[in-house]
N, C-alpha and C positions, 0 to 999 in steps of 0.2 A: 405842955401844950406843943403840938406839932406845928409845922408851917401851915399857914392858912392857904387854902386852895382858892385862887381867884377864878372868875369866869374866863378871863383871858388865858390862864394856864390850861384850863380845860379845852378851850378852843384850839390852842396851839398843839396840845397833846393829841386831840382828835384829828387835826389836820395831818400830823405826822403819821398817825396810824392809818388814816385813809390813803396817804401816799404809798403805803406798803400793803394795802388791803389785799391785792392779788397774791402777793407772796405769803402773807399770813394765812389766807384761806388755802393756798396750795399746800402749805406745811401740814395743816390739819387734814386736808382732803387726801393726802398721800401717806399719812403716818401709818406704819405697820403696827403701831402700838394700839390702834383703835379698831374696833369691829366696823364693818361697812355701815351698819346702822348708826353707830356712834359718830362716824365721820359725817354722815348726812345730817344728823342732828346738830352737831357742832357747827358745820358750815352754814346750815340754815339760820342758826342763832347768830352767828357772826355777821352774816349778810344782813339780817334784820337789824342788828345793832348798828352796823355802819350806816345803813339807810336811815334809821330813825334819828341818829345823832347828826345827820347832815342838815337837819332843819333846826331853826332857832329854838323851837319848843323842846327838842331833844337835848340841846345844850343846857337849857333851863332846868330840865329834869335831872341831868347829871350834876349840875351845880347845886340844886336844892338837896340832893342826896348827900352832899358833903357837909350839910348843916347838922352836926351831931354834937 
């Protein structure tokens, strides 16, 4: 068995990611390894992910996904 993931662990991890959101998006948005269409797709998904996990319901969905 692996280490149990707590709701607080998820909240802290998402806070850390959100603190670096602009840098993360910039990396994908300027990557020469991706086609322009893939860049747009990834950036849109990342933006949606960050936005959806800023709400309590988003954290609940992430937490319930760890129940395996």
